[in-house]
C-alpha positions in Angstrom: 21.8 -3.9 -9.2 18.8 -3.8 -7.0 17.3 -0.4 -6.3 16.5 -0.2 -2.6 17.8 1.8 0.3 18.6 0.3 3.6 15.9 0.9 6.4 16.6 4.2 8.1 18.5 5.6 5.0 17.5 9.2 4.2 16.4 10.5 0.9 19.9 11.5 -0.2 21.0 7.9 -0.1 17.9 6.8 -2.0 18.7 9.6 -4.7 22.3 8.2 -4.8 21.3 4.8 -5.4 18.9 5.9 -8.2 21.7 7.8 -9.8 24.0 4.7 -9.6 21.4 2.6 -11.1 21.1 4.5 -14.2 24.7 5.8 -14.2 26.2 2.9 -15.8 24.0 3.5 -19.0 24.1 7.2 -19.1 26.5 7.1 -21.9 24.2 5.0 -24.2 21.5 7.5 -24.4 20.6 11.2 -24.4 19.3 12.7 -21.2 16.3 15.0 -21.9 15.5 17.2 -19.0 11.8 18.1 -18.8 10.7 21.5 -17.2 10.2 21.6 -13.4 7.1 23.6 -13.6 3.6 22.0 -14.7 2.0 23.7 -17.7 -1.9 22.9 -17.1 -3.8 21.7 -20.1 -7.3 23.2 -20.6 -10.4 21.1 -21.1 -12.4 18.4 -19.3 -13.5 14.7 -19.8 -17.1 14.3 -19.7 -18.6 10.8 -18.9 -20.0 9.1 -22.1 -21.3 5.9 -20.2 -20.6 3.6 -17.4 -21.0 -0.1 -17.0 -21.1 -2.2 -13.8 -23.6 -3.0 -11.1 -24.0 -4.9 -7.9 -27.1 -6.5 -9.2 -28.3 -6.8 -12.7 -28.0 -8.8 -15.9 -24.9 -10.9 -16.3 -23.3 -8.5 -18.7 -23.7 -5.6 -16.2 -21.8 -7.2 -13.4 -18.0 -7.9 -13.2 -15.9 -9.9 -10.9 -12.4 -8.6 -11.5 -11.7 -6.6 -14.7 -8.0 -7.1 -15.7 -8.1 -5.6 -19.2 -10.0 -3.2 -21.5 -9.6 -2.0 -25.0 -11.3 -0.3 -27.9 -11.4 -1.4 -31.4 -11.3 0.7 -34.7 -15.1 1.2 -34.4 -15.0 2.3 -30.6 -16.5 -0.9 -29.5 -15.2 -1.6 -25.8 -13.9 -5.0 -25.0 -13.7 -5.9 -21.3 -11.8 -9.0 -19.7 -13.3 -10.3 -16.7 -10.5 -12.3 -15.0 -12.8 -13.8 -12.4 -15.4 -14.8 -14.8 -12.9 -15.8 -17.4 -14.8 -14.1 -20.4 -14.6 -10.9 -22.6 -17.6 -8.9 -22.8 -18.2 -6.5 -25.7 -20.2 -3.3 -25.8 -20.6 -0.5 -28.5 -19.6 3.2 -28.1 -22.8 3.9 -26.2 -22.4 1.0 -23.7 -25.1 -1.3 -25.4 -24.0 -4.8 -24.7 -23.1 -6.7 -27.9 -21.8 -10.2 -27.2 -19.6 -12.5 -25.0 -16.4 -13.9 -26.2 -15.0 -17.1 -24.5 -15.8 -18.7 -21.2 -14.1 -20.7 -18.4 -12.5 -24.1 -19.4 -9.5 -25.7 -20.7 -10.7 -26.6 -24.3 -10.4 -24.7 -27.6 -11.5 -20.9 -27.1 -11.9 -21.4 -23.4 -9.9 -19.5 -20.7 -7.9 -20.9 -17.7 -6.4 -17.9 -15.9 -6.7 -14.9 -18.2 -4.4 -11.9 -17.5 -4.4 -9.3 -20.1 -6.2 -8.1 -23.3 -4.7 -6.7 -26.5 -5.6 -6.0 -30.1 -3.4 -7.5 -32.7 -2.1 -5.6 -35.7 -4.6 -7.6 -37.9 -7.6 -6.9 -35.7 -7.6 -10.1 -33.9 -8.3 -10.1 -30.1 -5.6 -11.6 -28.0 -6.0 -12.8 -24.4 -2.9 -13.7 -22.4 -3.5 -16.6 -20.3 -1.3 -17.6 -17.5 -3.0 -20.9 -17.0 -1.7 -22.3 -20.3 1.6 -20.3 -20.7 0.5 -18.5 -23.8 -2.3 -16.6 -25.5 -5.7 -17.2 -26.9 -6.6 -15.7 -30.1 -10.0 -14.7 -31.3 -11.8 -12.7 -34.1 -13.6 -9.8 -32.7 -17.0 -11.6 -33.5 -15.9 -14.3 -31.0 -14.8 -17.0 -33.4 -11.9 -18.9 -31.8 -8.6 -19.0 -34.0 -5.8 -20.7 -32.2 -3.7 -20.8 -29.1 -0.1 -19.5 -29.1 1.7 -21.4 -26.4 5.1 -20.4 -24.8 6.0 -23.2 -22.6 7.7 -22.0 -19.4 6.9 -18.3 -19.7 4.1 -16.9 -17.6 2.7 -13.4 -18.6 2.6 -11.4 -15.5 2.5 -7.8 -14.3 -0.3 -5.1 -13.5 0.2 -3.0 -16.4 -0.8 -5.5 -19.3 0.4 -6.5 -22.7 1.1 -4.4 -25.7 1.1 -5.4 -29.5 4.3 -4.9 -31.2 4.4 -3.8 -35.0 7.0 -6.7 -35.8 4.2 -9.1 -35.2 4.0 -10.2 -31.5 3.4 -8.9 -28.1 5.4 -7.2 -25.6 4.9 -7.8 -21.8 6.6 -8.8 -18.6 7.0 -12.5 -18.0 8.3 -14.8 -15.3 10.2 -17.9 -16.3 8.9 -21.0 -14.6 11.8 -22.5 -12.5 12.5 -26.3 -13.6 10.5 -25.9 -16.9 11.7 -24.7 -20.2 12.2 -21.4 -18.7 15.2 -22.8 -16.8 16.3 -22.7 -13.2 15.9 -25.1 -10.3 12.8 -24.9 -7.8 12.9 -22.2 -5.5 15.5 -20.3 -7.6 15.5 -16.5 -7.5 14.0 -15.3 -10.8 14.1 -11.9 -12.6 11.0 -10.6 -14.4 11.8 -9.9 -18.0 10.4 -7.5 -20.6 10.0 -9.8 -23.5 8.9 -9.6 -27.3 6.9 -12.8 -27.9 6.7 -13.4 -31.8 3.6 -15.2 -33.0 4.0 -18.1 -35.3 7.7 -19.2 -35.5 10.5 -17.6 -33.4 11.5 -17.6 -29.7 10.8 -15.0 -27.1 13.3 -12.1 -27.2 14.4 -10.3 -24.1 14.3 -6.5 -24.4 15.1 -5.8 -20.8 16.0 -7.8 -17.6 14.3 -5.9 -14.8 16.3 -5.4 -11.6 13.6 -6.9 -9.3 14.7 -10.2 -7.9 12.0 -12.4 -6.5 11.9 -16.0 -5.2 9.6 -18.5 -6.6 8.8 -21.8 -4.8 7.7 -24.8 -6.9 6.0 -28.1 -5.9 5.2 -30.9 -8.3 2.3 -33.3 -7.9 2.0 -37.0 -8.4 3.5 -38.2 -11.6 5.3 -34.9 -12.2 2.3 -33.6 -14.3 1.3 -30.8 -12.0 3.2 -27.7 -11.0 2.2 -25.3 -8.4 3.9 -22.0 -7.9 4.1 -19.5 -5.1 5.8 -16.0 -5.8 7.0 -14.0 -3.0 5.8 -10.4 -3.8 8.2 -7.5 -3.6 7.8 -5.0 -0.7 4.8 -2.7 -0.9 5.6 0.6 -2.6 8.3 -1.0 -4.7 8.7 1.0 -8.1 6.3 -0.7 -10.7 7.4 -1.8 -14.1 5.7 0.7 -16.5 5.9 0.2 -20.3 4.3 1.1 -23.6 5.3 0.3 -27.1 5.8 3.1 -29.5 4.6 3.3 -33.0 8.2 2.8 -34.4 8.8 -0.4 -32.3 10.9 1.0 -29.5 9.5 0.8 -26.0 9.1 3.4 -23.2 10.0 1.9 -19.9 10.1 3.0 -16.3 11.1 0.8 -13.2 12.8 3.2 -10.8 11.9 5.1 -8.0 12.5 8.5 -9.6 11.0 10.2 -12.6 13.0 8.6 -15.4 11.3 7.1 -18.5 13.8 5.2 -20.7 13.3 5.0 -24.5 14.8 1.5 -25.4 15.1 -0.4 -28.6 14.6 -4.1 -29.0 18.2 -4.7 -28.1 17.6 -3.1 -24.8 19.9 -0.2 -25.7 18.7 3.0 -23.9 18.2 5.8 -26.7 17.4 8.5 -24.3 16.0 9.3 -20.7 13.1 11.7 -20.1 13.5 13.0 -16.6 11.6 15.5 -14.6 12.8 16.8 -11.2 10.1 15.3 -9.1 11.2 14.2 -5.6 10.5 10.9 -4.1 9.2 11.0 -0.6 9.7 8.7 2.6 7.1 6.1 3.3 5.1 7.1 6.3 3.3 5.0 8.9 0.0 6.3 7.4 1.0 5.0 4.0 1.8 1.6 5.7 -1.5 1.4 7.4 -3.4 2.3 4.2 -1.5 -0.4 2.4 -2.3 -3.0 5.0 -5.9 -2.1 4.9 -6.0 -2.4 1.2 -4.3 -5.8 1.4 -6.8 -7.0 3.9 -9.7 -5.8 1.5 -7.9 -7.4 -1.5 -7.5 -10.8 0.2 -11.1 -10.8 1.3 -12.5 -10.0 -2.1 -10.2 -12.6 -3.8 -9.2 -9.9 -6.5 -5.7 -9.9 -7.7 -4.9 -13.3 -6.6 -3.5 -15.7 -9.1 -3.6 -19.6 -8.8 -1.7 -21.4 -11.4 -1.8 -25.3 -11.8 0.0 -26.6 -14.8 -1.2 -29.9 -16.2 -3.7 -32.3 -14.7 -1.7 -34.4 -12.3 -2.7 -36.3 -9.1 -1.8 -33.9 -6.3 -4.4 -32.2 -4.2 -6.1 -29.3 -6.1 -5.4 -25.8 -4.8 -7.9 -24.4 -2.6 -10.3 -22.0 -4.1 -12.0 -19.1 -2.8 -10.7 -16.1 -0.6 -8.5 -16.7 2.5 -10.1 -16.6 5.9 -10.2 -13.4 7.9 -7.3 -14.6 10.2 -5.2 -15.4 7.0 -6.0 -11.9 5.6 -5.0 -10.2 9.0 -1.8 -12.2 9.1 -0.9 -11.4 5.4 -1.4 -7.7 6.1 0.6 -7.9 9.3 3.6 -9.7 7.5 3.8 -7.0 4.8 7.2 -5.3 3.9 7.6 -1.8 2.7 9.9 0.0 0.4 11.4 3.2 2.1 10.3 5.5 -0.4 7.0 6.3 -2.5 7.8 6.0 -6.3 7.3 9.2 -8.4 5.6 7.5 -11.1 2.6 5.1 -10.9 1.5 4.6 -14.6 2.4 5.1 -18.2 0.5 4.7 -21.5 1.1 5.3 -25.1 -1.9 7.0 -26.7 -3.0 6.1 -30.1 -1.4 9.2 -31.5 1.9 8.1 -30.1 2.3 10.4 -27.1 3.4 9.3 -23.6 0.9 9.8 -20.8 3.0 9.5 -17.6 1.1 9.6 -14.4 2.8 10.8 -11.2 1.8 9.7 -7.8 -1.2 11.2 -6.2 -1.7 13.3 -3.1 -2.4 10.0 -1.3 -1.2 6.5 -2.2 -3.6 5.2 -4.8 -5.3 8.5 -5.7 -5.1 9.5 -9.4 -2.1 11.7 -10.0 -1.1 14.5 -12.3 -0.7 13.3 -15.9 2.2 14.6 -18.2 1.6 14.5 -21.8 5.0 14.1 -23.5 6.3 13.1 -26.9 8.9 10.0 -27.1 11.5 12.6 -28.2 11.2 14.5 -25.0 9.0 17.5 -25.7 6.7 18.3 -22.8 3.2 19.3 -23.9 1.5 19.9 -20.6 -0.3 18.3 -17.6 -3.9 17.5 -16.8 -5.2 16.4 -13.3 -8.1 14.7 -11.7 -8.5 11.4 -13.6 -5.2 9.7 -14.0 -4.0 7.6 -16.9 -7.0 5.6 -18.7 -6.8 1.9 -18.7 -7.6 2.2 -22.6 -8.0 4.8 -25.3 -9.5 4.9 -28.7 -8.3 7.0 -31.7 -11.5 9.1 -31.4 -10.7 10.1 -27.8 -12.8 7.7 -25.9 -11.1 6.6 -22.6 -12.0 3.7 -20.3 -11.3 3.8 -16.6 -11.6 0.7 -14.3 -12.9 1.9 -11.1 -14.8 0.9 -7.8 -17.7 2.9 -6.7 -18.4 3.9 -3.2 -19.7 0.3 -2.4 -16.6 -1.5 -3.8 -18.5 -2.5 -6.9 -16.3 -2.6 -10.0 -17.4 -0.7 -13.1 -16.0 0.9 -16.3 -16.4 4.6 -16.9 -15.9 5.7 -20.5 -14.9 9.5 -20.9 -14.3 11.5 -23.9 -10.8 13.1 -23.7 -10.0 16.5 -25.3 -7.5 16.4 -28.1 -4.8 18.3 -26.2 -4.9 15.5 -23.5 -3.9 12.7 -25.9 
């Protein structure tokens, strides 16, 4: 069932709906109740280096960073979705090399989305423009493409390597293609394990969010344009991370509930804390509208996908007009409550870093450090969950400075935070 309260419904109804959503599966797994009071974790995370300028050399400027990761030597890889390239820096921030560039040929990127390191040390870029993945050696050598026709990798929270030899991510099935379904059919996001080599994508979990996707086909049926209706602002995000044993930590509801599921989608346990959701305020809504206007003006976060090379008119490039941005913000819809959680990551040591909402929407929130078995280790504040972590404790954060310039800040996390 979908998890949303009707407009005007109070927090008790929202809480009841949350309980109903999980209630059908409670019997499958153990419920672990985490303590209500925070246990502060001592320490600080000093900055090691930062990359990103409004003006400078090509390797110092970013358009839209959509993925970062560290390799075993603490080199930092940065996927710039807008520039369609991967930039590599050493552990001091010194630029080393560029991997890939824009294009449709071998080793080129069409619409890159996420970045992940394979178990064999290869670099994997998910590419929505080719319904698949481009695979490179870390020295930049292109190896091959892995195509999954009809499946588009999506989602804000990236792609994770799975120890069985594939990747886990949220995917959208393209209507009217191998993914099945007629044009404009409602579709569900799916959390899938996509094996590399032989084998078909395997559904781990069908997420409850139901969206509508419209599709148009160009001349000759060779070009497909897709428009996806976004869920209401403040809808619960889909958060996930792959554990070392191959199980998946997953959260997609408004409350503080992290499921540990196996590859069959069976919930093994629920990790819960008594953190209340709160009702959405007009201040929240206006902040979201302003953020949407700024996002549309910058062009960040907008994905245009054209499949094939057919004869229809090309999609318009560039950001929308000011009038279109204003209309898009004015037409926004909103969920009635602010979700309790806003990020989740599995650290290299195998712990869960679970970020709660901040004081204001979009602010970094307190981060709980938890074992997958449900042992609460403590909470740190002020930084939020990093976008990438290394085994030695380096942590990369994608940030905007006071002028809106995107940069990567690398910090050293203390051992008890990871």
